[in-house]
N, C-alpha and C positions, 0 to 999 in steps of 0.2 A: 456224618462222615468223620472218621478219626483224623485229627490233625497231626501232621508229621512234625518231627523235631529237626529234620534235615530237609533243606530246601533243594530246589532243582540245581544239580551240578552244572547242567548245560547253560543255564542262565548266568550263573556266577562265572563260569569260564568265559562266556561271551563278554561280560562286563570287564573282566581282567584283560582279555585280548584287546578290547577297545582302549583301555587305559595305557597299555604298553605298546601300542603302535608308535607312539612318540619315541619310545626307546629304540625301536627299529631305526627310526630316523637318526637318532643319536649315533648309532653304529655306522650309518651311512655317512654322517659328517666326519667321523673318524677315518673311515676307509677311503673317502673321496680323494684325500690328498695323495695317497699312494698311487691312485689311478691317474690323477691330474698332473702332479709334478713330474712324473717320469715322462709324460708326453710333452710337457711345456719346456723342459730343459733339453729335449732331444734336438739334434742339429737339423732335423727335418721339420721341426715345428715352425709354422708361419708366425707364431706369437712367442718366439723363444724368449725365455726369461733367464736371469742369472741364478746361481746357487743361493745367493743371499735372498733374492726375491722368493725362491721356492721355499726357503725356510719360513718366511713370513706367511706364505699361503698355507703351509702345513700347520703352523702354530697359532695363527691369529684367531682361529675360532675359539680357542681357549680363553681369549680375553673377554669375549661376550658371555661365556658360560657362567662365571661366578656372579655376574650381574643378574643373569637369568635365574640362578639359584635363589638369590635373595628376593627377586621380584616374584617368582613363582610361589615361594613360601608365604609372602605377604598376601598375594592375590587369592590363594586358595582358602584363606580364612575370611577374606573380604567378600568375594563373589561366589565361592563354592568350588569344590573339586572339579566337577564336570565342566563348568564354564571356563575355569583356568586351563583345563586340558584342551578345550576348543581354541581359546585365545592364543595359547602358546604356539599353535601351528601357523598363525598369521606371519610373524617374522621369519619363520622357517620357510614358508612358501615364497615370501618376498626374496629371501636370500638365494634360494635355488634358482628362481627366475632371473635374478640379477646376474648370477654366474653364467647361466645358459645364454643370456643376451649380451654378455660382456664383449664378444667380438664385434657386435654391431653398434656399440655405444662409442661416443667420442673419446679421444685420447687413447692411452694404452689400456690393455685389458687388466693390468696388474691392480690398480686401485679398485676397480669394480669387482674383481674376484675377491679381493681382500674384504671389501665391504659386505659382499654376499656371505663370505665365511663368518664374519662377525655376527651377522643376523642369524645364520643357521646355528652358530654356537650359542647365541642368546636363547633361541628356541630350545636347544638341547638342555640348557641349564634350567629353564622354566619348567620343563616336563618332568624332571627327575623326581622331586619330592611328591608332587601331586599324583603322579602315576602310581607310586608305591603306596601312598596313603589311601587313595581311592580303592586300590586292589584289596588292601587290608580291611578297609571299612565295609566293603561290599561282599566279602567272602566269609564263610563260616570256618571255625577252627580246623575242621578236618580237611579243608581244602586250602587254607591260607598259606601253609608252608610251600606247597607245590605252586600255587598261583603267584606267590611272591617272587619265585625264581624266574618268572617270565621276564622281569626287567633285564637281568643279566643275559638271558637267552635272546631277548630282542636286540640288545646291543651287538652280540656276536653275529646274529642273523643279518643285521644291517651291514656290518663289516664285510661279511661274505658276499652279500649282494653287490657291493661296490667293487670288490675285487673281481667278481665274475663279469660285471659290466665293463670294467676297465680292460679286460682281456680282449674285448671285441669292438668297443665303441670309443668315440672321441669324448674328451672331457666335457665339452659343452652339451653333447647329447646325454651323457650320464647325468648332468645336473638337471636337465629337463625331465628325464625319467624319474629322478629322485623326488620330484614334486608329487608324484602319485600317492606315496605313503601319507604325507600330511593332509592331503585332500581327503583320502579315505578316512583318516582320523576325525576330521571335522564332520563328515557324513555320519560316521558311527556315533560320534558324540551327541548329535541331535536325536538319535534313537534311544540312547541309554538313559537310565534314571540318575538323579543326583544321589550323592552319598547319604544314606540314612542318618549316619552320625552327625554330619554337618547340618542337615535339616533340623535335627533335634536340638542342636546347639543354638539354632536361630529361633527356637520356640515353635517350630512348625511341626507339631506332633502328627497331625493328619497327613501332611506331605511325607513325613518319615514312614508312616504306616503304608502309604500307597507305594513308596519306593521299595520297601521290603517285599510287598506283594509281587511287584514286577521282578525282583531279583530272586525270589524263592519259588513260590507257587501259590495257587489259590487255596490249596488244602493245607498250607503250612501254618503253624501256630505263630502268627505274626505278633499278637498281643504280648506273648511272653517275651519275645526278643525286644520289642519296644520298651517294655518295662525294665528289662536288664540294661538296655542302652541308657535309659533315663537315670537309673541309679548310678551307673558308671559315670555319666556326665557330671552328676552332682559331686561325686568323689573327686573327679578331675578338677572341677572348679575350685574345690577347697585347697588344692595343691598348687594352684597357679600363683606366680609372683604378681604382686599388685603394684610395685613401684620399681623404678630404675635401680634404686639403691639395693632393694631386696633381690632383684634379678642379678645384679653384679655380685652380691654376696654369695648367691647360689652358684654362680659360675666359678668363683675362686675357691669354693669349698672343695676339699680333697676328693669328695665323691664325684665331682665333675671335672676338676682340673687334672687329676691323675689320668683318667681315661682319655681326656682331650689331648694331653701331651703324648701319650702312647700312640693314639691313632694318627696324630699329625706326623710323628716320626715314622710310623708304619707306611703312610702314604709317601713320605719323602724317600724312604729306602726303596720302595717298590718302583717308584717312578724313575729313580736314578739307577735302577737295575736294567733299564733299557726297554721296558715293556711298551710304552707308547711310541718311542722312536721306531721300534720295529713295526708297530701297527701303522704309523703314519708314513713311513718311508719304505714299506715292504718291498716294492719292486727294486728300488735303488739298492737296498741292503742285500738282496740276493745277488745283485751285480757286484757290489763292493766285497761281498764274501767270497767271490771267485767261484760261485756255483755254476757248473757247466750244464745248465738247464734253461728251458724257456722261463724267463723271469716272471712274466705275467701269469703263466699257468702255475708256477710255484707259489705265487701269492694267493691264487685261488685255492690251492690245496691247503695253504696255511689258514685261510678263512674257514675251510671245512673242519680242519683240526680244532680250531678255536671253538667252533659251534659244538662239536661233539664233546669236547672236554668241559664246556660250560654245563651241559646236561650232566656229565659225570660228576662234576663238582657239587652240584645241587643234591645228588644222590649220596655222595660220599660224606658231605657235611653232616648229614643226619646220623651217620654211623661213627665217624672219626673225630669230629670236633674241629674247632677253629685252629688250635695250635698245630695239630698234625698236618693239616692241609697247608698251613703257612710254611712249615718246615719243608714240605715237598716243593713248594714254589721257590723258597730262598735257596735251597741246595740245588734243585734242578736247574733253575735259571743261572745260578752262579757257575755250576760245573759246565753247562752247555756254552755259556759265553766265554769262559776261560779256555775251553777246548777250541772254540772257533777262533779266538785270538791267537792261540798257540799254533793252530793250523796255518793261519795266514802268515805268522812270523816264519814258520818253517818253509812254506812254499814261495814266499815273496822276498824274504830277507836272508834266511840262512842257506837254503839250497834251491835258489830259483831256477837253476839249470837242470835240476834232477827231474827226470820224466816219471811221473807217478802213474800207477795203473788207472785205467778208466773208472773203476768202481770207487776209487778214492775221491774222485770229483764230486761224488754225492755226499761226502762228509759234511760240508757246510750246510747243505739242505737238511740233512738229518739233525744237525745241531740246532738249526733254527726251528725245526718242527718240535724237537724236544723242549726248546725254550718256550715256544708258544703253548704247548700242552701244560708244562709245569706252571707257567705264569697264570694260565686260566684256572687251574685247579684251586689255587689259593689267593694269589695277589688280586685277581680281578673280581673275586666274589666275597671273600672273608671280611675285609675292612668295611665294605658297604653294608653287610649284614650286621656287623658289630656296632655301626652308628646307631641302629635302632635298639641296641641292647644295653650298652654300657653307660649311657647318660641318664641322670635322674629325670623323672617324668616332668617335673616342674620347669626344666629348662631344655628339654630334649629337642624342641623345635629350633630354638635359636642357636644352640651349640652344634646341633647337627648341620645347620646351614653354614656355620662358620667352618666346620670341618670339610664340608663339600667344596666350599669356596677355596680353601687352602689346597685341596687336592687338584682342582682345575688350574690353580696358579702354578702348581708344580708341573702339571702337564705342559703348560705353556713354556716353562723354563727348560724342561728336558727336550721337547720337540724343537724349540728354537735354538738350543745350544748344540744339538747333534752335529750340524755342519761345522761349527766352531771346533768341537772336539776332534772331528775328522781332520781338520787342518792342523791342529796343534799336536795331536797324539797319533795320527794316522788311523786307518780303519781298525787295524789289529790292536792298537793301543786303546782305542775307544771301547772295543768289545771286552778287552781284558779289564778295563776300569769298571764297566758295568758288572762283570762277573765278580770282581773282588768286593764291590759294594754289596751285592746280594749275599755273598758268602759271609761277610762280616755282619750283615744284618741278621743272620741266623743267631748270632750270639745275643743280640738285643732281644729278639723274639723269645729266645729260650729263657732269658732272665726276667723280662718284664711283661710279655704278652699273657693275659689271663685266659683261662679256658672258661667260656660262657655256656658251653653245651650242658643241657639238662639243669641249668640254674635259673631260678626265678629272677625277675628284674630286681626285686627287693634284695635278694642275696648278693647280686652283683654290686648293687649300690652300697650295701653294708661292707662288702669286701674292700672297696676303694676308700670308704670313709674310715676304715680301721675299727669299725664297731664290733666286727666278729673276730674273736681271738683265736678261734679254731683254724688250723691249717687244713687245706683241702685234702680230701682223700682222692687218690688217683682215679681217674674216670674208668679205668679198666678193671677196678676191683668192685665186685658187687656185694652189697651187704643186705641180707634178708631183713624184712621188716621186723621179724620176731627177734632179731639179734641186735637191733639198733639201740635198745635200752642198755646194752652191755658195753657200748663203746663210749668211752669217757674222754672229755677234753682235758688238757693238762691243767687248766684252771679249776675244773671240777675236782680233780684229784687233790689239789692243794686245799681248796676251800671246804670240801665236804667228803665224808666217807660214803655218802649215798649217791648212786649214779642218777644222772638226769637224762630223761628221754630226749633224743634228738641231738645229743652231743657227739663230738667226733674227736678222735685222737689222731695226731699227725702220723702219717705213714711215710 
């Protein structure tokens, strides 16, 4: 029987779906606050809470998430990718159960709901890196790009689930139902094989071979892939830092420090553009925006829009690159927030007595939908993809973890501060502030954000290290292979009269 070089797509898709069930739960953690806080602050609620308490319920999950990021990164090398994905669901289930049972527990529901949110946030942080790494290590190159996008798709799917449940059910019932996804993840985890790469790193070559057979097919050329994995692991071992001093030196090296600063500022700008406040307070924001529609159904539509544009972003990234999608987000989010703030100033401050036509009442809804679509296309996908691209291999794990932790800290800041900004700046002032930050961020992205599309990891590292003197050719200009030897760098023109293959002149 002829051995195939491509394994079973169905088996690899099944492994990726299992790994990313935890990311569906992450989206549910994000979306739960929109469903719960709108009910808890209602005058009809038997467990009514204050606006300050609602801001804590919305934001406190982001406190546990950075801890989970570090813990998950440590555990997946210690006990394996598969076992980490199973263990990560334990605090998640405990958190959802605690929230669901909060009304029957002693004292106020507030501390119990907050504790449950911290536990679900911890689980969300733990699942992030292992799910992406397990997916990458279990899939072949021709499927890896598509399957890697399941993480973002899962988060958006989870947000939509919670918005839909919030339109019809009470918050404690939603918490109980939310336990289903992590329970399914544990069951699926028991049926799936461990990552072949991790097994090989532990010296378990036979187990690696058996895992590949389960992930590919019986007639697949397993031995060839095992040998490739073995050679790759040896190269990776030679690049690893062996001491704290060496690791620190690698972190402060320009090849690492420059992209770290750029991505930290990227996350800071997009968080303070209002992305997660809109996600976490969706129902209240539709009310604050003066939208004359059913607030819960509008949130459901927003969740559907987010899901659709997550898929669109994954498709567009392959064709358009990181910078273009980021510009769509920064300009789209900025313009929509500025328009929304201006609309509220006009209707509530400048001409409050003027009777607007009925169709104008849909303007806030339209702006929030545009904001959601624009933010999903770039902000919610691009920086997460770039974490795996811009850092040197030898410190990619630790610096990627630090970047993720910083992002979740920014989420906590923005979600917790939203009610404060409402009080200090009013709703319209808050939306204008978010819009201006996003628009000003466009300048930063234009000047400093690199384009990593169609570049190897080595080329990206050399670009930040300053080792490559050649300036980039714009991605929309195609150079035929037969013409490449004719394109010279400025250094080559100075140093030699003879052209060098592979050089490039600035365009």
